[in-house]
Every structure is written in structure tokens, then in C-alpha cells.
N, C-alpha and C positions, 0 to 999 in steps of 0.2 A: 842726336845730342838731348840729354835730358835737361828739364829746367830746375835751376838751384833751388833747394829746398827753404833757402832763406827767403827767396823771391816768393814764393807760396805762401809762406807765412806774413810777408808784408803786405801781399795783395788780400788776404782775409782780414787783416787787420785795417786795411783802409778802405774796403769796402763795406757799407752799411747795408745787411741783410734784408731790413725792413724796407728801405727805400729800393732797393734790386727787386725783390718780391713785389711791390707797391706796384710799381711800372708795368708789370703783368698782370697781376692778380691784386685788385683793389682790396686794401686790407682796413680795418676800424680796430680802434683803441679798443682791448679787454683788459683791464686792471693795469698791469705792468709789461704785458703783452700785446701783439697784435693778432687779430683772427680773420678767418676767411672761409668760404666753402672750398673745400680743397679742390685745386686744379686736374688732382689725378685720378679722382674717382668721382660718382656721383654722390650728391648728397642735398638734403634740404636745409639742414642746420649746419652751422660750421663749426667743424673740428679740426680745422686747419690751423696751427698757433705758431707764431714767429716770435723768437724772444731777441730783442735787440741787446738785452745784458750777454746772452751766451751765442750771440750770432749764430742761431740754430732753429731750424724749423721742422715741425713734427706734425703728422695728421694722426689724431687718435682713433681715425675710422680705418683707414686703409694701411696705416704704418709709414708711410712714406716719412723721411726725414733726411736731416744733413745739413751741410753748411752751404755757402753760396755757391761753391764750386758743383755741388750735387744738384741744387735746384736748376742751375742754368743746363747742367747734362741731362737732368730728367725733362724739363719744361721743355727745351729748345732742340732736344735730342743731338745732343752734341757729344763728341768723345772728350777725354779727360782734358787732353792738351788744348784742344779748340774751346772748351769752356774758360780755360786760364784765358786764352790769348782774347776771348770775347770779353771778359771782365776786365781784362788789363785794358784793352782799347776802349773801354768806358770810362776807365780812370785818366786815358791817355799815357799809359805806360808802355814801353817796350818790353818785351819777353825776352830775358836773357836767356842763353843756352851753355851748358856745360859742355865741353870736348870730351866725349867718351873716349876709351882706349880703342874699341873696334872701329872698324872702318865704316863711313856712311854708304848705303846702297847706291847713291848717287853722287859720290865722291868727285867725280869728274866734272860735275856740275854745280857751278855756283848758284844757281838760280833753280828755284823749285818749280813745282807745276803751276801752282797759283801765280806766279810772279811770271813764267811765261806766258799764260794765258791773260793774264792783265795787259802784257806787253803786244799782244795778238789784237787784243781790243782795242788798243790806243792805235796801233798800226791801220786796222778797218777804219776807224773814226779819220784818221788823216787821210786815208784815201778818199774819203767821202768828200772832203773839202779841195784837195790836191790833185787827185788822178785827173789824167787827160780824157777820162770818159765819164767825170762826174756829173756833166750835165744831163745826162741820161737818167741819173740815178734823182738829182735833184726835179727833174720833170717828173720823174715817176712816184716821188714823196708829194708832190704839189698836186698831181692826179689823185693821190689818195688823200687828199686834205691834211696832211700831218705837217704841223708846225715846227719851226726852230726848235722852240720849247719843249716840246714834246720829243723830239728826235733826240735831243740834249739828254732828256730826263732817263731816257731809257737807253743811252749811250749807242744809238743805231749807228753802223757803220757800213762799209761798202768792201765785199772782197771782189779785186778787178778780175777781169778775164785772163788767161794764162795759167799756167803752170806751175809757176815759181814765186807770184807774188810775196806769198809769206816766207817761202823756203829760200827766197834770194837773200833775205835779212840775216840767214844762218849760214851761209853756203860754206864759210870757212869753220863754223864751229858745229863739228860733227856730234858732240854730246848733246848740245841744245836740239837738233835735230832729232837725237833718239828719244829725246823727251817730248818734244813735239809729236812724235809717233806715238807715244803712248798716251798722248792727252788727246789724241784722234785728229789732231790740226794736219797732219800729213798722212799719206796712204804710199805705200810700198807695193811696187807690183811683185809679179812673180821672179824678174830679174834682178829684184832688189832696187830698182829705180824708184827714187822718190817725188811725190809732188803734191799740191795742195789740196786738201777735199774739198776746200769750199771756193769756188769760182764764178765771178761773173752772178753775185748774190749780194743782195741786201742783208745786212747781218746785225743779228739780235742777240746780245750777249746774256747768257744765263747765268744769275748770279744766286749764291747759296745765302742762307739767312744771315751771315756776316757780311754779305755784299762781294764776296770774293767770285771772280769769274771762273766758272766750273766748267761750263760748256757753250755751244751757240746754236741759234737757229739762223738758217739761210734760205730766203726766198728768192727764188730766180728772177731773173729782172726780164728775161724774153718768153719764150715758149718753150725752153727745156723742160726736162725732167729730171728727178722729180721736182713737183713744184715746191715743196717745203724739203728741207735737208736738216737733219738734227745731227749732234755729237754723238758719236757712239759711245757706248757705257766705256768707263776709264776708271782710274783709282780713285778721283775725286768728284766724277759724275755719273750719279745713277739714278736714270729719269723718273723711276718710281718714287724716288726721296725728294726731288725739287717740285717747284711750283714758280712756272714764268712770272715775274710781275710783283710775287710776293714779297721782296725785299724793297722794290720801289714803293709798294703799297705801304709798307710798314713807315717808309720815309715820309709818307704824307699823313697817315691816320696811324695815331697812338693805339687807340680802341674803336676800329670802324664797328657801326653797326651792324654793317652785314657785308659778306663778300661774295663776289659773282665769280663762278667757275666757268670758262668757256673752254674752247676746242684749241685755238691757235693763237700764237703771240701776236698776229694782226690784230685780231679782235681785241686783245688787251689793250694794244696801242690805239686803234682806233677810238675805244671807248674812252680812254683817259683823253683823247684830244677833246671829246665833248663833255668831259666833267666826270665822267662814270670811271674815276681814278681808284675803283677797290676793286678791280676784277684782276684774275689770276688766269693761267692756263695750264693744263695737265700735261703739255709736251707732246700731244698727240697719241698718249697712251689713255686705256682706262684708268680711271681715277683709283688709285691705291689707298690700301688702309692708312700706309704712312702719310699721303698727301692729306685724306681726310681727317687724320691727327692734327696736322699743322694747320687746316683750315679751322676746325672747332676750337682752337686755342687762340685763334685769330678774331674770331667776331661770334657772338650769339645767334647768328643766323647766316646759313650760307644757302646761295640760291646757284643750283645746278641748270645752267641753260644750254640747251641742246637743240639742233634742228627738229624740226615738228615731223619729219618723216619717218620712216620705219626703221632705219639705221641709228636715228637720234633717240627714238624711244627704247630701242635696244641698249643702248648705251646708258641712258638714264636709269634701266632695270638693273645693270650691272652695277651702277653707282650706289644703287639703293640696298643691294646685296652686300655690297662691301661696308657700307656705312650702318647696318644695323648691330653689329657686334660691339661698336665703338662709342654709338650714341648715350647721351645722357640727358635728363631732365635739364629743362632751360635753355637748350639749344635747338633750335628749328632749322630743318633742311626742308626746303623747296625745291620744286621742278618746274622751269620755266620753259615752254616749248614755243620756239619761233614758227611765224607763219610759212608755208612752204616756199622753198627756193631763196629764203633771208638768212643771212647769218647776224651774228651781232652789229659787225662792221656796217654792214648794207642797211640794216634796219634803224640804226640808228640815225644814219645820214636822212632816213626819209622821215623818220617822225619825230627826232630830237630828243633830248635829255629827259624832260618832263614827262613825257607820254611814256618813253621807255621804261623809266622808273616806276611810272604808274601801274604796269603790267606785273609787279612782283605781288602785289595785292591777290592778283588773280590767278597767280600760278599754283599748282597744286601743292599742298602738305605733303609730307612723307606718307601720312596714314592714309591720306586721299588717294594719292599715287599707286600706294600699295594694293587698296582694296579693289579702286577702280579697275585697276589691271586684272586682278584675279578675277573680277566680274565679267571681264570682256573674253578672258580666257575658258571660262567655265561655264557662263552662261546660268542657266537655271539650275545646274547639278550642283545643288548645295553641299553635298557630301564632300564632291571632289573640291569645292573652292574652300571648304572650312578645313579639311586635310593639308591643301597646299599652303593656307594662312598660319597654320599652325608650323609648319615646317620653318617658316620665316619669323614668325613671332618666337620662337624658341632660339633663335640666333640671338636677339637680345639679351645682352648681359645684366641689364640694368631692371632691376624689380617693378619700378615706378613706371619706367617707359612700357615695360611688358603688360603691366596693368593697363596703359593708358588703350594700347592696340586690342587687347582681350575686350574691354569695354566696347572699342568699335566693332569687333568682331560680332561680340554678343547683340548689340544693337541690330546688326546688319541681319543676323539669323534669327530676330527676333526673339531673343532670349530675355528673360525679366533681369538678369542680372549675371555677373562671371561665375557666381558660385552653381546656377543652372546651367552654364555654359561649361563649366568643368565637370559637371555630373556626367555630362553626355561625352566628353572628349578626354583624351590622356594628352597632358601636357607637362614638360618640364620647366618645371616654375624656376625662374633665375632667383637666387639667394643672395639677398643683402649681405654685405659683409658685415658680421656683428660689431658693434663700437668696441674697442677696447681702451676707453678712456681713462682705467684705473692704472693699466700697466702694472709694475713694479708698485708695491704697497707697503706702508709700514716703514718702521726705522731700520729693520734688518739686523744682521751682526754689525758690531763694531768697524769691523775689518770692512764690510761693503758700505756701511756709512763713510767711513773715510775716503775710500776709493770714489765714491759717489759727489761726495762734497768737494774732493779737489778735481774732479772732472767738471763740474757743474762751476767751478770756481779757481782755477789755476793760480791765480793771485795767493794762495793760501800756502802755497810751497815756496813762493819767491822768498829766497834769502834764508830758508828754513835752516836750521843746524842739521848736521848729518844725524840720522838714527842707527848709531852701530848695531844696536840690540834688534833692531827689527830685519837686519841683513843675516842673523843668526836665529831667528825665528822660525818655528817649524810650524807652519800654516798655510794650509790651502788658499791661494791668491795672494799671499803677502809678495811675492815676487812682481807682480802687477802693481802694487802700490808702491814697492821700492823703486821702479821703472818709473815711475809717474812723478815721483817724489825727485829723482835724479835729473828728469828733464825740466821739471816748473822750478828747481831750486836757482838754474842758471838764469832763466830768461824769462819774462811776463808775456804771458798766454793770454787768450781767451779760449772759450770751450771749444770754438771752432777751429782755432788754430790747432788746437791739442789734439781733436778728434783727427783732422787732415793728416796729422803725422803719423796717424795710426791707420791710414787707408788700407795698407796690405798688410797690417797686424793681424796677428791670429786670434787675438784678443777685442778686434774691432767690434763685433757684436755687443760684446759685453759693454763696453765702454759706450755704445751709442744708447743700450738699455739704461745706464746708471745716469747718462746725461739728461735723459727726460724722465727720471725717476722723482717722484713725489716723495720726499725723505721726511716731509711734514716738519722741518727745522725752519724757524723763523729767521728773515734775514738779518736780524741783529745777533742772532745767537749762532750763526755759521761758525764764526771763528772760535768761541769758546768748545763748540760742540766739535768741531775738528780737534783741537787739542787733547780733549777728553778721550777722546777715540785713540790719538797717538800714546797717551799714557795709560789707556788700558792696554794697548799693544805691547808698550814695553814691558807693564807689568806682567803680560802673559809670557815673556820671554824669561823674566826673573823666576817667576813659578816653575816653567819647564827646566830652567838649568839648576834649579834647587833640588828639584825631582830627580834629575839627571846625576848630580852628584850625592844625594841622599842615598840612593841605590846602588853607589858603586863601590865595591868591596875595598880596595884599597887607592886612598887620596894621595897625590903628591902634595908637598908642602905647599904649594902655590894654592893647588885645588882647596885644600883644608882651609886658609886665609878666605879665599873667595866662598867658600860655604859659611863662613863664619859671617862673613858680610853679608851674604845673601839673606841668612836665618834672621839678622836685624832689621834687614831690608822688608822682610814678610812679616815680621810683627808689626812693623809701621803702617804696613799696608793692611793688616788686620785691624787696626785700631779704627 
């Protein structure tokens, strides 16, 4: 079912793009616009501008642009519909749906995967309060030192022992069972018999960035195996795209100074119990590029916390390799290794929050971890070390950060500077994208000016009389102007709404360029200039029609009258 176009227009009209972006990327007033360093590429000087008048953002460095929906899609890595729902949720609006003519894929099921996952979450929480075996779970939570507040904060629940605890709720609802099977909450054996995936486990709901339950992690309460069990990959849950605890972190901290990434959800919860409420977990997988992107957008410092054993060092090295291509200046990545035999949960219980946090400053920076490990691998073999180091430095896409690493390598290789280092080695240097600050320049043709002014000021078209001459004018691009005039004549829109209406239009890229075009027309002259372009275009039609009739051999009576009138008009234009 589609979202009505009228609702999307209303949404863009009600949201203020400056306020929306400022909550994620602090903006500074710059004239009538706002600016910041672009969140989508690395830069030292701000080239990212946000216009409250146009409800539009544009980066002159990397070219990122769009309205509020585009920003949420790009920044939070959401699909179009999810971005609309996210913005609507912030405004307290329910997203309506239009009933399509085709059948829905899950027509026999009134609830979708998200609703069923939330129901499962509530079921597990209720079992923690009501089940006959609840005491053993409460005893376990007390043994782990988890308070009621923390249990509620993370929505921890209990999956009772047995094959049909959750299944039993849907015994008479086969379509719902099918959906739960798709969501990974039920398992079907070879004979088709269905049963609960999670049994006799402490349940940790995994939420996406919007707070929706997309999966679960379950810790066994006894001696069973596996100790930890995660939801499988499903249409709504992809382990490599989610971080356990990120949603809860965002509820506590709008702009955390740092984020601590650990391996397990029990570590996240235990750390929160001791006041370290800015930890997330990678769900038992190696940290992916998508997860690092989320981390780097959440805080300026990411601390990767690993066991101090060989496996922990290997995991940290994989994380470094993943992080290098997406790092940018201003973001610090550190590697913190725990004493042998300790995990974050056990360590913080021994030493407390203050001493635990004091270890951050002693942790390894990315540069130190990179070069120290290479030194351990290659010992006194400088040639091998340098060759290996270059292979990692070349992965860095940002020229500034690459330069920092090259300086570090030059120092370690006892070179005087980077120039001397580059003289001795070959390296693929990262190229910084050239700023495209000027974009389209000049006034351009009257037609381009008319379209540009209208895109940037859609109110110019509201209530405007029809221009029949423009419908007959033969000129490349006139169809786009007529199309925009028809739209803006009937309704009041801002630039963001107008562009959103053309998200799938074949002229979308043209409209976006014109939306950010510096047409060099002062604000007070926009209306008269727009009128002048329309007059010029109407005159172009008159001239075209005059030429057409003048060249015609035999004119009808009506055409002769028309030609006489055109000659009179042409004389007036020429004066």
C-alpha cells in the first residue's frame, strides 16, 4: 500500500529541515542559511548548507543534496518509506496508506513482522513477571547484579522452557505462525512440525534505529548450548547492519562523546548498570563497515573493546581493516584490550566505573595499533613493514588522514618528511574531491532562469494566469516549465515539496541543479525578473508564429487576420 502524495507534501511542509538536521549535525547561522562540515564526507571547512526558506540541503564539496526525507534516508541509512515513518513519528503523525489494486504479499495476515516481533517481546517480558519459573530468572539477574531499572531499560524478558511457549499464543492463527517462521521466532523440522526457537533463555530484544524490535538474543540460563543464540537473518533483521544497544544509547545521549563497542549484549547491559551507558555490541559478528558507519555518525570517538588474548587481537585487527576506508579527520578510533580472563562485565564489577573509564586514555590509537602490530609482525625487516603499511594506508579514502598515517610511517622509517618517503616508495594517494562550490553560474537563458526561479520560489506560480502561448512555443525545455507552472498554479508549495513530487521524474537531476543554482537575482527582484522571463518567452512565441505565417504561401482568412495582429505586436516589441 502506497503513502498518499498529499501526506508526503504535508510532512515536508510541517518538518523544519534546519531543526531536523541540527539535532544530528550541529549547524551555525551563515547569512540567511545554516552551515556545517558535511556529515557525508570529510572536510575541514564547512561546505554543507541548509536553507530554511527552500527546506533543502546541499554540500558544495561532495554534492549531497535533498530535502528532509533525503537527509534521513542518507544519514540514518533508511529506505524511503522508513524515512517517512521516522519523520512522521517525530511529529506525532500516523502514516496513512492507500489501498492498491494488487494483492498484498501478506494479505492473510493483519500484522506485519514488526508488530509480531513487538508482541513476542511483550510476551517474554510478561513471562519474566508471571511464569512459574520466574524466580530462577530473577535469582540469575540478581546474581549478575542487574537492577529492575536496567532490566526495564533494555526490555529484558524470559523465554520459558518448552516447545510452544510463544507458538501456543498463535495455535489457531496459521498465517501468524507463518510470519513468525519468517521472522525466525519459530523453527519447522523436516516433518513440518513447528516449535519455539528460544527456550529457557534470558531474552534481549534487538532494536533498530527507530526502536522497532527486529530480532532477539537469548542467553541460556543453565548449562545448555549454545550459550548465546541470536535470531537468524530475516527480511527485517541483518546482523551486520544493527548494533545492540544503539537505540537505548540514543535515548540516553543525544550527542555522546564516545561510544564503546563490545562483543556481547550482556556486556552492554552490565556496563549500563555501572553507569557506562554508551556501549553497543556487534551481535557476535566481526564489526562490519555498516556498523562502523553507524558508530562514526554517533560519536567523535569510537573505542573498540576486546579481550586481551590472541583472538581479541585478531578481532581488533579485522576491525581496523574494516574501518580504514571509511575514517575521516575529527573522528578517533581507539583499541582497548582487557586483562586476560576478563570481559567488560567482569572487569567493571572489579574496578568500578571511574577506573574502567580511565583506561580509555591508555588505549591504543588507530595509528599506534596499526604500526605497533606491523612492527611485531615484521620485526627489523623495514622493507616488509613498509610494504605492508602502505597496503593498509592505501585503503584510506581521505587524503588528510592518509597524510597523517604517512607522516607516522615516515617518522618510524626515520625519513625526514613525506616527500622523502614518497621518493622511495610508490603509493596510490587518495584524491580529495574538488569543491564544486560554484555549480551553475550566471543568469543563463531566460527559460533556465524562469525554471530556476520557480523551483526555488514555487509561490511565484500560485494563482498565475495560464500561459497559452507557452504551450505552443517550440523551445527545448519549455515542457518542463509548463509542467511546473501547472503544478504550482493550483497549490502553495516550498522547494522541498516540489522536488519531492519529482523524486521519480526523468528531470529530477535538472531540477536539483536548478534548486541550488546561484542565479544572481536579489530577493527583492525575484518576482519582477520572473515576470520578465515570462514576457520574453511569450514574445518568443509571437516571433515564432509570425515567422511561420510569413513563410506560408497561402493563408486562410483567419491566418491573415492573425498575421496582421502579429505585425502590429512585433512593431510594438521593436520600439
